[in-house]
Each structure stands twice: as C-alpha cells, then as structure tokens.
Steps between C-alpha positions, in 0.01 A plus 500: 500500500449136610808323637498230229552753222862572416534875533806587295537830685552326834637159402845402383554500124489119498120518532488665158693238306295353216443143393701437183295483181643157404327345802162651411545394135572144615187489717289637215644246256447214746141594586397627157360810676623854541518645850154653552587690819811596697367535853812646663688745278596852411460650157867431419484134616149395387480182294147567374302798375270429797696550822466610860751706696617853556378718215261242351163624373355177648624585848801449721380202700524186288380286789168682501484526119290292262713223350380328181274198556634347177867531407834557666590738781868571569636589845858584596425635848727666753661192653472632854120499477421202277239344732199715401579451130521123539171484691327711235642284217373180662156649569478639146585166341241324718229748399583505128563160335635656180736744672872446538735694729879495477709622792875553503623441856811414696516139629421586861388163630491634856213736416133412543415628152739241350310220672165653404607470135653155536195358676213674317469222241488733201855632474831384362838661500807503283847585621665733250862446404719691456396774741267756349674827426239770549489813287646784707332839538655777296833611642553189715780255426376161386593185693377151571322483838652299784190279528309275259132529409236247410202533273164389643194434290168502685194379309238232485649427156847426645465124494289461185806507277795268562861609496725753661643833397774476241752774576800365309367637172450844654844503661668415169311773316579754769873423485508527119 
C-alpha cells in the first residue's frame, strides 16, 4: 500500500476521524455543487458516492485515481503526508478549468506544500473558527483536536467570484 494512503490497520485511530457533515454541507451550499469525488476516504468517512481509499471499488490510491474534470473533489488527507495531495490538487486544477478541489489541512506554514498552495495563483484559504471537531471512529471518545485546520480551495474559478467564506451562519446552526 502506498505511503500516502492512511492504512487504518497500521495508523493511529486519529487517521480515521471523519470530516463533520456540517462542513461539507456548507461547502456544497456555498459552491452550489455537491461533492463529486472524495479522493482520500474510507467507506465510513466518504463524503461522496464516488470515493477512493481502502475498500473502494474505484481503487485505494486516490492520487492515481481519475478525479472529475468538472465539479468538486474533496480531500481530507493524512496530515503527515499532505504534500503529494497538494501537488495533485494544483496540477488537477491547472489541467481542468471547471474543476474545483477543496483540501482540509493544518496551518503548517513551515512546510513546502503550504507555500506551493499559497504561491500557485489559483488557491485561497479560510481559517475555520472554532476548531473543527472531527467525527470520531466508532468506540473512540470524541474531542476537539489540539490544532486548528484551514480550508483550501484550488481552482481556476477561485477568483472569478468575489467574497470570502461565511462561516458564522454555519457555526450558529451547528450550535443550535
């Protein structure tokens, strides 16, 4: 199995925590599109009917998989190996003008992949507040992680529409 794939049998349980549905719903509402592909998932964490990862009929290796040329691809990669996912997202957006890739990543400004995103000219990020509380795997106690995450959007469409992400509405609904 390639190193960039989170193998739940050999990795700590934290690699299996899922992105909360409210975040995906917010992205879908903001973009007006459903997530067409989850490139880095397991069956229990997938945010689309089309997903790559352990047990997927499409294959385990989302980096080598075929991402949609039109529509939105979601990636919440293992944070210890984010670089290959970032490089693939940038390349994919450059090749496909109507594609959009969202990545959920820690704000690691000392990493090369962070600067690749910041300097590629087709990405923007949004700091999420409060900290995202991931959905825990079954049998694991839920808690808020000790680090924040940011949401990156990579697309040639990123700068066609003005504005920024509006998370206040989502936060209020989530707390209700």
